[in-house]
PyMOL Python script that loads the backbone (N, CA, C, O; Angstrom):
from pymol import cmd

cmd.read_pdbstr("""\
ATOM      1  N   MET A   1     -20.649 133.915  54.014  1.00  0.00           N
ATOM      2  CA  MET A   1     -19.624 134.785  54.118  1.00  0.00           C
ATOM      3  C   MET A   1     -19.743 136.068  54.828  1.00  0.00           C
ATOM      4  O   MET A   1     -20.563 136.908  54.458  1.00  0.00           O
ATOM      5  N   SER A   2     -19.001 136.248  55.781  1.00  0.00           N
ATOM      6  CA  SER A   2     -19.345 137.361  56.564  1.00  0.00           C
ATOM      7  C   SER A   2     -18.984 138.791  55.777  1.00  0.00           C
ATOM      8  O   SER A   2     -18.409 138.876  54.692  1.00  0.00           O
ATOM      9  N   ALA A   3     -19.440 139.824  56.555  1.00  0.00           N
ATOM     10  CA  ALA A   3     -19.116 141.121  55.776  1.00  0.00           C
ATOM     11  C   ALA A   3     -17.756 141.480  55.791  1.00  0.00           C
ATOM     12  O   ALA A   3     -17.322 142.205  54.896  1.00  0.00           O
ATOM     13  N   ILE A   4     -16.930 141.013  56.809  1.00  0.00           N
ATOM     14  CA  ILE A   4     -15.359 141.278  56.927  1.00  0.00           C
ATOM     15  C   ILE A   4     -14.624 140.474  55.802  1.00  0.00           C
ATOM     16  O   ILE A   4     -13.672 140.869  55.129  1.00  0.00           O
ATOM     17  N   GLN A   5     -15.264 139.259  55.739  1.00  0.00           N
ATOM     18  CA  GLN A   5     -14.619 138.447  54.508  1.00  0.00           C
ATOM     19  C   GLN A   5     -14.906 139.020  53.259  1.00  0.00           C
ATOM     20  O   GLN A   5     -14.087 138.851  52.355  1.00  0.00           O
ATOM     21  N   LYS A   6     -16.002 139.718  53.035  1.00  0.00           N
ATOM     22  CA  LYS A   6     -16.306 140.348  51.806  1.00  0.00           C
ATOM     23  C   LYS A   6     -15.444 141.512  51.482  1.00  0.00           C
ATOM     24  O   LYS A   6     -14.958 141.732  50.372  1.00  0.00           O
ATOM     25  N   ALA A   7     -15.294 142.260  52.576  1.00  0.00           N
ATOM     26  CA  ALA A   7     -14.438 143.544  52.289  1.00  0.00           C
ATOM     27  C   ALA A   7     -13.162 143.132  52.010  1.00  0.00           C
ATOM     28  O   ALA A   7     -12.568 143.683  51.083  1.00  0.00           O
ATOM     29  N   LYS A   8     -12.565 142.154  52.722  1.00  0.00           N
ATOM     30  CA  LYS A   8     -11.140 141.649  52.533  1.00  0.00           C
ATOM     31  C   LYS A   8     -11.032 141.235  50.981  1.00  0.00           C
ATOM     32  O   LYS A   8     -10.080 141.447  50.231  1.00  0.00           O
ATOM     33  N   GLY A   9     -12.032 140.706  50.742  1.00  0.00           N
ATOM     34  CA  GLY A   9     -11.880 140.261  49.086  1.00  0.00           C
ATOM     35  C   GLY A   9     -12.160 141.266  48.076  1.00  0.00           C
ATOM     36  O   GLY A   9     -11.798 141.165  46.904  1.00  0.00           O
ATOM     37  N   PHE A  10     -12.881 142.338  48.609  1.00  0.00           N
ATOM     38  CA  PHE A  10     -12.964 143.536  47.613  1.00  0.00           C
ATOM     39  C   PHE A  10     -11.667 144.269  47.777  1.00  0.00           C
ATOM     40  O   PHE A  10     -11.356 144.907  46.771  1.00  0.00           O
ATOM     41  N   LYS A  11     -10.848 144.342  48.758  1.00  0.00           N
ATOM     42  CA  LYS A  11      -9.831 145.031  48.662  1.00  0.00           C
ATOM     43  C   LYS A  11      -8.691 144.461  47.556  1.00  0.00           C
ATOM     44  O   LYS A  11      -7.961 145.187  46.881  1.00  0.00           O
ATOM     45  N   LYS A  12      -8.711 143.186  47.533  1.00  0.00           N
ATOM     46  CA  LYS A  12      -7.873 142.529  46.565  1.00  0.00           C
ATOM     47  C   LYS A  12      -8.477 142.253  45.280  1.00  0.00           C
ATOM     48  O   LYS A  12      -7.927 141.525  44.454  1.00  0.00           O
ATOM     49  N   SER A  13      -9.901 142.970  45.035  1.00  0.00           N
ATOM     50  CA  SER A  13     -10.191 142.867  43.639  1.00  0.00           C
ATOM     51  C   SER A  13      -9.931 144.009  42.457  1.00  0.00           C
ATOM     52  O   SER A  13      -9.514 145.111  42.811  1.00  0.00           O
ATOM     53  N   LYS A  14     -10.118 143.806  41.404  1.00  0.00           N
ATOM     54  CA  LYS A  14     -10.005 144.900  40.498  1.00  0.00           C
ATOM     55  C   LYS A  14     -10.549 146.248  40.855  1.00  0.00           C
ATOM     56  O   LYS A  14      -9.851 147.262  40.864  1.00  0.00           O
ATOM     57  N   PRO A  15     -11.980 146.214  41.186  1.00  0.00           N
ATOM     58  CA  PRO A  15     -12.691 147.408  41.671  1.00  0.00           C
ATOM     59  C   PRO A  15     -12.230 147.986  42.998  1.00  0.00           C
ATOM     60  O   PRO A  15     -12.296 149.185  43.269  1.00  0.00           O
ATOM     61  N   GLY A  16     -11.795 147.114  43.745  1.00  0.00           N
ATOM     62  CA  GLY A  16     -11.096 147.753  45.018  1.00  0.00           C
ATOM     63  C   GLY A  16      -9.997 148.346  44.879  1.00  0.00           C
ATOM     64  O   GLY A  16      -9.734 149.339  45.556  1.00  0.00           O
ATOM     65  N   THR A  17      -9.020 147.766  43.831  1.00  0.00           N
ATOM     66  CA  THR A  17      -7.681 148.560  43.499  1.00  0.00           C
ATOM     67  C   THR A  17      -7.954 149.721  42.984  1.00  0.00           C
ATOM     68  O   THR A  17      -7.295 150.698  43.341  1.00  0.00           O
ATOM     69  N   TYR A  18      -8.936 149.837  42.083  1.00  0.00           N
ATOM     70  CA  TYR A  18      -9.346 151.156  41.332  1.00  0.00           C
ATOM     71  C   TYR A  18      -9.572 152.066  42.502  1.00  0.00           C
ATOM     72  O   TYR A  18      -8.861 153.062  42.638  1.00  0.00           O
ATOM     73  N   VAL A  19     -10.683 151.728  43.496  1.00  0.00           N
ATOM     74  CA  VAL A  19     -10.896 152.637  44.454  1.00  0.00           C
ATOM     75  C   VAL A  19      -9.754 153.193  45.331  1.00  0.00           C
ATOM     76  O   VAL A  19      -9.750 154.334  45.794  1.00  0.00           O
ATOM     77  N   SER A  20      -8.770 152.255  45.514  1.00  0.00           N
ATOM     78  CA  SER A  20      -7.566 152.602  46.168  1.00  0.00           C
ATOM     79  C   SER A  20      -6.806 153.729  45.462  1.00  0.00           C
ATOM     80  O   SER A  20      -6.413 154.757  46.013  1.00  0.00           O
ATOM     81  N   ILE A  21      -6.652 153.409  44.189  1.00  0.00           N
ATOM     82  CA  ILE A  21      -5.914 154.312  43.305  1.00  0.00           C
ATOM     83  C   ILE A  21      -6.588 155.784  43.388  1.00  0.00           C
ATOM     84  O   ILE A  21      -5.928 156.807  43.570  1.00  0.00           O
ATOM     85  N   ALA A  22      -7.941 155.749  43.234  1.00  0.00           N
ATOM     86  CA  ALA A  22      -8.580 157.154  43.177  1.00  0.00           C
ATOM     87  C   ALA A  22      -8.487 157.738  44.607  1.00  0.00           C
ATOM     88  O   ALA A  22      -8.385 158.960  44.720  1.00  0.00           O
ATOM     89  N   THR A  23      -8.517 156.949  45.708  1.00  0.00           N
ATOM     90  CA  THR A  23      -8.349 157.631  46.922  1.00  0.00           C
ATOM     91  C   THR A  23      -6.898 158.251  47.036  1.00  0.00           C
ATOM     92  O   THR A  23      -6.709 159.406  47.418  1.00  0.00           O
ATOM     93  N   SER A  24      -5.951 157.431  46.693  1.00  0.00           N
ATOM     94  CA  SER A  24      -4.706 158.101  46.628  1.00  0.00           C
ATOM     95  C   SER A  24      -4.527 159.308  45.872  1.00  0.00           C
ATOM     96  O   SER A  24      -3.896 160.255  46.341  1.00  0.00           O
ATOM     97  N   LEU A  25      -5.089 159.334  44.634  1.00  0.00           N
ATOM     98  CA  LEU A  25      -4.890 160.434  43.839  1.00  0.00           C
ATOM     99  C   LEU A  25      -5.764 161.639  44.409  1.00  0.00           C
ATOM    100  O   LEU A  25      -5.468 162.782  44.060  1.00  0.00           O
ATOM    101  N   PHE A  26      -6.628 161.460  45.110  1.00  0.00           N
ATOM    102  CA  PHE A  26      -7.491 162.498  45.872  1.00  0.00           C
ATOM    103  C   PHE A  26      -6.696 163.008  46.936  1.00  0.00           C
ATOM    104  O   PHE A  26      -6.737 164.206  47.217  1.00  0.00           O
ATOM    105  N   GLY A  27      -5.913 162.132  47.607  1.00  0.00           N
ATOM    106  CA  GLY A  27      -4.952 162.897  48.616  1.00  0.00           C
ATOM    107  C   GLY A  27      -3.856 163.688  47.868  1.00  0.00           C
ATOM    108  O   GLY A  27      -3.287 164.597  48.473  1.00  0.00           O
ATOM    109  N   ALA A  28      -3.562 163.434  46.738  1.00  0.00           N
ATOM    110  CA  ALA A  28      -2.637 164.296  45.894  1.00  0.00           C
ATOM    111  C   ALA A  28      -3.074 165.787  45.709  1.00  0.00           C
ATOM    112  O   ALA A  28      -2.218 166.654  45.534  1.00  0.00           O
ATOM    113  N   VAL A  29      -4.416 166.084  45.747  1.00  0.00           N
ATOM    114  CA  VAL A  29      -4.898 167.270  45.789  1.00  0.00           C
ATOM    115  C   VAL A  29      -4.446 168.301  47.096  1.00  0.00           C
ATOM    116  O   VAL A  29      -4.075 169.474  47.103  1.00  0.00           O
ATOM    117  N   SER A  30      -4.631 167.424  48.055  1.00  0.00           N
ATOM    118  CA  SER A  30      -4.232 168.173  49.431  1.00  0.00           C
ATOM    119  C   SER A  30      -2.775 168.396  49.288  1.00  0.00           C
ATOM    120  O   SER A  30      -2.348 169.496  49.638  1.00  0.00           O
ATOM    121  N   VAL A  31      -1.939 167.501  48.818  1.00  0.00           N
ATOM    122  CA  VAL A  31      -0.293 167.709  48.732  1.00  0.00           C
ATOM    123  C   VAL A  31      -0.094 168.887  47.901  1.00  0.00           C
ATOM    124  O   VAL A  31       0.771 169.702  48.220  1.00  0.00           O
ATOM    125  N   ILE A  32      -0.756 169.042  46.945  1.00  0.00           N
ATOM    126  CA  ILE A  32      -0.683 170.128  45.959  1.00  0.00           C
ATOM    127  C   ILE A  32      -0.908 171.454  46.721  1.00  0.00           C
ATOM    128  O   ILE A  32      -0.077 172.357  46.816  1.00  0.00           O
ATOM    129  N   LYS A  33      -2.038 171.444  47.201  1.00  0.00           N
ATOM    130  CA  LYS A  33      -2.355 172.626  48.131  1.00  0.00           C
ATOM    131  C   LYS A  33      -1.424 173.163  49.348  1.00  0.00           C
ATOM    132  O   LYS A  33      -1.297 174.310  49.778  1.00  0.00           O
ATOM    133  N   GLN A  34      -0.814 171.946  49.761  1.00  0.00           N
ATOM    134  CA  GLN A  34       0.067 172.219  50.876  1.00  0.00           C
ATOM    135  C   GLN A  34       1.623 172.663  50.249  1.00  0.00           C
ATOM    136  O   GLN A  34       2.446 173.330  50.875  1.00  0.00           O
ATOM    137  N   ALA A  35       1.784 172.188  49.027  1.00  0.00           N
ATOM    138  CA  ALA A  35       3.146 172.745  48.247  1.00  0.00           C
ATOM    139  C   ALA A  35       2.901 174.153  48.000  1.00  0.00           C
ATOM    140  O   ALA A  35       3.751 174.986  48.313  1.00  0.00           O
ATOM    141  N   LYS A  36       1.778 174.487  47.449  1.00  0.00           N
ATOM    142  CA  LYS A  36       1.551 175.875  47.007  1.00  0.00           C
ATOM    143  C   LYS A  36       1.667 176.861  48.202  1.00  0.00           C
ATOM    144  O   LYS A  36       2.396 177.849  48.293  1.00  0.00           O
ATOM    145  N   LYS A  37       0.895 176.428  48.977  1.00  0.00           N
ATOM    146  CA  LYS A  37       1.046 177.318  50.361  1.00  0.00           C
ATOM    147  C   LYS A  37       2.413 177.351  50.998  1.00  0.00           C
ATOM    148  O   LYS A  37       2.735 178.377  51.595  1.00  0.00           O
ATOM    149  N   ALA A  38       3.254 176.327  50.932  1.00  0.00           N
ATOM    150  CA  ALA A  38       4.489 176.411  51.442  1.00  0.00           C
ATOM    151  C   ALA A  38       5.484 177.408  50.509  1.00  0.00           C
ATOM    152  O   ALA A  38       6.287 178.163  51.057  1.00  0.00           O
ATOM    153  N   ARG A  39       5.364 177.341  49.242  1.00  0.00           N
ATOM    154  CA  ARG A  39       6.050 178.058  48.094  1.00  0.00           C
ATOM    155  C   ARG A  39       5.615 179.466  48.394  1.00  0.00           C
ATOM    156  O   ARG A  39       6.498 180.318  48.295  1.00  0.00           O
ATOM    157  N   PHE A  40       4.472 179.841  48.724  1.00  0.00           N
ATOM    158  CA  PHE A  40       3.695 181.312  48.900  1.00  0.00           C
ATOM    159  C   PHE A  40       4.419 181.836  50.313  1.00  0.00           C
ATOM    160  O   PHE A  40       4.891 182.973  50.315  1.00  0.00           O
ATOM    161  N   GLU A  41       4.500 181.077  51.415  1.00  0.00           N
ATOM    162  CA  GLU A  41       4.982 181.308  52.659  1.00  0.00           C
ATOM    163  C   GLU A  41       6.665 181.082  52.602  1.00  0.00           C
ATOM    164  O   GLU A  41       7.306 181.295  53.631  1.00  0.00           O
ATOM    165  N   ASN A  42       7.205 180.740  51.638  1.00  0.00           N
ATOM    166  CA  ASN A  42       8.563 180.497  51.523  1.00  0.00           C
ATOM    167  C   ASN A  42       9.120 179.665  52.728  1.00  0.00           C
ATOM    168  O   ASN A  42      10.221 179.963  53.191  1.00  0.00           O
ATOM    169  N   ASP A  43       8.260 178.444  53.340  1.00  0.00           N
ATOM    170  CA  ASP A  43       8.500 177.596  54.217  1.00  0.00           C
ATOM    171  C   ASP A  43       8.952 176.298  53.681  1.00  0.00           C
ATOM    172  O   ASP A  43       8.253 175.389  53.233  1.00  0.00           O
ATOM    173  N   LYS A  44      10.447 176.369  53.819  1.00  0.00           N
ATOM    174  CA  LYS A  44      11.103 175.118  53.115  1.00  0.00           C
ATOM    175  C   LYS A  44      11.033 173.721  53.738  1.00  0.00           C
ATOM    176  O   LYS A  44      11.309 172.669  53.161  1.00  0.00           O
ATOM    177  N   LEU A  45      10.589 173.882  55.109  1.00  0.00           N
ATOM    178  CA  LEU A  45      10.226 172.586  55.856  1.00  0.00           C
ATOM    179  C   LEU A  45       8.971 172.035  55.316  1.00  0.00           C
ATOM    180  O   LEU A  45       8.931 170.850  54.982  1.00  0.00           O
ATOM    181  N   GLN A  46       7.958 172.792  55.205  1.00  0.00           N
ATOM    182  CA  GLN A  46       6.694 172.425  54.955  1.00  0.00           C
ATOM    183  C   GLN A  46       6.717 171.977  53.471  1.00  0.00           C
ATOM    184  O   GLN A  46       5.989 171.047  53.124  1.00  0.00           O
ATOM    185  N   LEU A  47       7.618 172.674  52.484  1.00  0.00           N
ATOM    186  CA  LEU A  47       7.588 172.208  51.206  1.00  0.00           C
ATOM    187  C   LEU A  47       8.366 171.056  51.081  1.00  0.00           C
ATOM    188  O   LEU A  47       8.209 170.368  50.072  1.00  0.00           O
ATOM    189  N   ALA A  48       9.329 170.665  52.088  1.00  0.00           N
ATOM    190  CA  ALA A  48       9.839 169.344  52.203  1.00  0.00           C
ATOM    191  C   ALA A  48       8.906 168.126  52.428  1.00  0.00           C
ATOM    192  O   ALA A  48       8.918 167.023  51.882  1.00  0.00           O
ATOM    193  N   ASP A  49       8.196 168.573  53.265  1.00  0.00           N
ATOM    194  CA  ASP A  49       6.996 167.669  53.768  1.00  0.00           C
ATOM    195  C   ASP A  49       6.078 167.255  52.702  1.00  0.00           C
ATOM    196  O   ASP A  49       5.621 166.117  52.594  1.00  0.00           O
ATOM    197  N   ALA A  50       5.811 168.329  51.851  1.00  0.00           N
ATOM    198  CA  ALA A  50       4.838 168.185  50.803  1.00  0.00           C
ATOM    199  C   ALA A  50       5.494 167.144  49.680  1.00  0.00           C
ATOM    200  O   ALA A  50       4.852 166.221  49.179  1.00  0.00           O
ATOM    201  N   LEU A  51       6.859 167.448  49.375  1.00  0.00           N
ATOM    202  CA  LEU A  51       7.419 166.702  48.489  1.00  0.00           C
ATOM    203  C   LEU A  51       7.636 165.086  48.911  1.00  0.00           C
ATOM    204  O   LEU A  51       7.521 164.165  48.103  1.00  0.00           O
ATOM    205  N   VAL A  52       7.948 164.934  50.230  1.00  0.00           N
ATOM    206  CA  VAL A  52       7.834 163.554  50.799  1.00  0.00           C
ATOM    207  C   VAL A  52       6.422 162.827  50.613  1.00  0.00           C
ATOM    208  O   VAL A  52       6.269 161.700  50.143  1.00  0.00           O
ATOM    209  N   SER A  53       5.450 163.660  51.056  1.00  0.00           N
ATOM    210  CA  SER A  53       4.206 163.163  50.821  1.00  0.00           C
ATOM    211  C   SER A  53       3.838 162.726  49.385  1.00  0.00           C
ATOM    212  O   SER A  53       3.363 161.610  49.173  1.00  0.00           O
ATOM    213  N   ALA A  54       4.055 163.585  48.446  1.00  0.00           N
ATOM    214  CA  ALA A  54       4.023 163.389  47.292  1.00  0.00           C
ATOM    215  C   ALA A  54       4.735 162.252  46.616  1.00  0.00           C
ATOM    216  O   ALA A  54       4.231 161.743  45.615  1.00  0.00           O
ATOM    217  N   ALA A  55       5.958 161.793  47.138  1.00  0.00           N
ATOM    218  CA  ALA A  55       6.742 160.699  46.576  1.00  0.00           C
ATOM    219  C   ALA A  55       5.914 159.511  47.229  1.00  0.00           C
ATOM    220  O   ALA A  55       5.728 158.469  46.600  1.00  0.00           O
ATOM    221  N   ALA A  56       5.410 159.711  48.548  1.00  0.00           N
ATOM    222  CA  ALA A  56       4.664 158.581  49.016  1.00  0.00           C
ATOM    223  C   ALA A  56       3.578 158.083  48.235  1.00  0.00           C
ATOM    224  O   ALA A  56       3.443 156.910  47.884  1.00  0.00           O
ATOM    225  N   ILE A  57       2.726 159.138  47.951  1.00  0.00           N
ATOM    226  CA  ILE A  57       1.577 158.929  47.110  1.00  0.00           C
ATOM    227  C   ILE A  57       1.925 158.165  45.657  1.00  0.00           C
ATOM    228  O   ILE A  57       1.262 157.220  45.229  1.00  0.00           O
ATOM    229  N   ALA A  58       3.038 158.724  45.008  1.00  0.00           N
ATOM    230  CA  ALA A  58       3.409 158.381  43.817  1.00  0.00           C
ATOM    231  C   ALA A  58       3.989 156.917  43.962  1.00  0.00           C
ATOM    232  O   ALA A  58       3.853 156.214  42.961  1.00  0.00           O
ATOM    233  N   THR A  59       4.452 156.500  44.771  1.00  0.00           N
ATOM    234  CA  THR A  59       5.107 155.103  45.200  1.00  0.00           C
ATOM    235  C   THR A  59       3.759 154.162  45.411  1.00  0.00           C
ATOM    236  O   THR A  59       3.752 153.027  44.935  1.00  0.00           O
ATOM    237  N   GLY A  60       2.744 154.618  46.063  1.00  0.00           N
ATOM    238  CA  GLY A  60       1.693 153.881  46.587  1.00  0.00           C
ATOM    239  C   GLY A  60       0.859 153.784  45.314  1.00  0.00           C
ATOM    240  O   GLY A  60       0.303 152.697  45.159  1.00  0.00           O
ATOM    241  N   VAL A  61       0.664 154.696  44.385  1.00  0.00           N
ATOM    242  CA  VAL A  61      -0.024 154.402  43.030  1.00  0.00           C
ATOM    243  C   VAL A  61       0.555 153.466  42.377  1.00  0.00           C
ATOM    244  O   VAL A  61      -0.119 152.530  41.945  1.00  0.00           O
ATOM    245  N   ALA A  62       2.017 153.534  42.158  1.00  0.00           N
ATOM    246  CA  ALA A  62       2.596 152.555  41.452  1.00  0.00           C
ATOM    247  C   ALA A  62       2.590 151.135  41.868  1.00  0.00           C
ATOM    248  O   ALA A  62       2.583 150.199  41.068  1.00  0.00           O
ATOM    249  N   LEU A  63       2.592 151.006  43.283  1.00  0.00           N
ATOM    250  CA  LEU A  63       2.380 149.532  43.777  1.00  0.00           C
ATOM    251  C   LEU A  63       0.991 149.133  43.368  1.00  0.00           C
ATOM    252  O   LEU A  63       0.725 148.009  42.944  1.00  0.00           O
ATOM    253  N   LEU A  64       0.134 150.082  43.509  1.00  0.00           N
ATOM    254  CA  LEU A  64      -1.437 149.727  43.153  1.00  0.00           C
ATOM    255  C   LEU A  64      -1.627 149.354  41.658  1.00  0.00           C
ATOM    256  O   LEU A  64      -2.441 148.483  41.351  1.00  0.00           O
ATOM    257  N   VAL A  65      -0.897 149.992  40.742  1.00  0.00           N
ATOM    258  CA  VAL A  65      -0.894 149.753  39.249  1.00  0.00           C
ATOM    259  C   VAL A  65      -0.441 148.328  39.039  1.00  0.00           C
ATOM    260  O   VAL A  65      -0.981 147.507  38.297  1.00  0.00           O
ATOM    261  N   ARG A  66       0.758 148.124  39.888  1.00  0.00           N
ATOM    262  CA  ARG A  66       1.340 147.009  39.613  1.00  0.00           C
ATOM    263  C   ARG A  66       0.641 145.814  40.071  1.00  0.00           C
ATOM    264  O   ARG A  66       0.834 144.787  39.421  1.00  0.00           O
ATOM    265  N   GLU A  67      -0.233 145.767  41.203  1.00  0.00           N
ATOM    266  CA  GLU A  67      -1.066 144.941  41.831  1.00  0.00           C
ATOM    267  C   GLU A  67      -2.380 144.736  40.659  1.00  0.00           C
ATOM    268  O   GLU A  67      -2.885 143.629  40.477  1.00  0.00           O
ATOM    269  N   LEU A  68      -2.747 145.743  40.056  1.00  0.00           N
ATOM    270  CA  LEU A  68      -3.825 145.761  38.928  1.00  0.00           C
ATOM    271  C   LEU A  68      -3.457 144.955  37.703  1.00  0.00           C
ATOM    272  O   LEU A  68      -4.254 144.280  37.051  1.00  0.00           O
ATOM    273  N   LYS A  69      -2.110 145.101  37.450  1.00  0.00           N
ATOM    274  CA  LYS A  69      -1.530 144.452  36.334  1.00  0.00           C
ATOM    275  C   LYS A  69      -1.469 142.899  36.620  1.00  0.00           C
ATOM    276  O   LYS A  69      -1.644 142.046  35.750  1.00  0.00           O
ATOM    277  N   ARG A  70      -1.203 142.644  37.923  1.00  0.00           N
ATOM    278  CA  ARG A  70      -1.085 141.315  38.379  1.00  0.00           C
ATOM    279  C   ARG A  70      -2.408 140.524  38.411  1.00  0.00           C
ATOM    280  O   ARG A  70      -2.473 139.310  38.216  1.00  0.00           O
ATOM    281  N   LEU A  71      -3.462 141.332  38.677  1.00  0.00           N
ATOM    282  CA  LEU A  71      -4.735 140.925  38.865  1.00  0.00           C
ATOM    283  C   LEU A  71      -5.111 140.607  37.381  1.00  0.00           C
ATOM    284  O   LEU A  71      -5.671 139.533  37.161  1.00  0.00           O
ATOM    285  N   GLY A  72      -4.872 141.373  36.448  1.00  0.00           N
ATOM    286  CA  GLY A  72      -5.070 141.173  35.106  1.00  0.00           C
ATOM    287  C   GLY A  72      -4.579 139.978  34.356  1.00  0.00           C
ATOM    288  O   GLY A  72      -5.141 139.400  33.426  1.00  0.00           O
ATOM    289  N   ASP A  73      -3.388 139.698  34.942  1.00  0.00           N
ATOM    290  CA  ASP A  73      -2.523 138.448  34.393  1.00  0.00           C
ATOM    291  C   ASP A  73      -3.081 137.129  34.928  1.00  0.00           C
ATOM    292  O   ASP A  73      -2.858 136.096  34.298  1.00  0.00           O
ATOM    293  N   ASP A  74      -3.832 137.108  36.119  1.00  0.00           N
ATOM    294  CA  ASP A  74      -4.505 136.083  36.788  1.00  0.00           C
ATOM    295  C   ASP A  74      -5.890 135.773  36.255  1.00  0.00           C
ATOM    296  O   ASP A  74      -6.435 134.723  36.596  1.00  0.00           O
ATOM    297  N   ASP A  75      -6.626 136.818  35.254  1.00  0.00           N
ATOM    298  CA  ASP A  75      -7.864 136.739  34.891  1.00  0.00           C
ATOM    299  C   ASP A  75      -7.997 135.449  34.009  1.00  0.00           C
ATOM    300  O   ASP A  75      -7.285 135.434  33.006  1.00  0.00           O
ATOM    301  N   VAL A  76      -8.708 134.494  34.209  1.00  0.00           N
ATOM    302  CA  VAL A  76      -8.900 133.273  33.606  1.00  0.00           C
ATOM    303  C   VAL A  76      -9.507 133.628  32.013  1.00  0.00           C
ATOM    304  O   VAL A  76      -9.032 133.152  30.982  1.00  0.00           O
ATOM    305  N   LEU A  77     -10.506 134.449  32.074  1.00  0.00           N
ATOM    306  CA  LEU A  77     -11.237 135.065  30.771  1.00  0.00           C
ATOM    307  C   LEU A  77     -10.259 135.860  29.787  1.00  0.00           C
ATOM    308  O   LEU A  77     -10.444 135.870  28.570  1.00  0.00           O
ATOM    309  N   ALA A  78      -9.287 136.471  30.366  1.00  0.00           N
ATOM    310  CA  ALA A  78      -8.636 137.261  29.538  1.00  0.00           C
ATOM    311  C   ALA A  78      -7.703 136.650  28.585  1.00  0.00           C
ATOM    312  O   ALA A  78      -7.215 137.368  27.712  1.00  0.00           O
ATOM    313  N   GLY A  79      -7.373 135.303  28.656  1.00  0.00           N
ATOM    314  CA  GLY A  79      -6.646 134.620  27.775  1.00  0.00           C
ATOM    315  C   GLY A  79      -7.009 134.406  26.324  1.00  0.00           C
ATOM    316  O   GLY A  79      -6.264 133.756  25.590  1.00  0.00           O
TER     317      GLY A  79
END
""", "prot")
cmd.dss("prot")
cmd.show_as("cartoon", "prot")
cmd.util.cbc("prot")
cmd.orient("prot")
């Protein structure tokens, strides 16, 4: 099995999904900082950008959690 095939398999695994969730949540820190700065500077456009980014992160995490649940349902040993 090549390294690329292993990496693709990791992305679809439970640990890979956990890493993806953690990465997404780490991005949320940046969005929070952006929102605070926008509120301090009273910049409505930058605040709107932060809100859209936060919504994208929330949606991404929700999709990853759904994928994690689906992986859990497919687990042969879980039954």
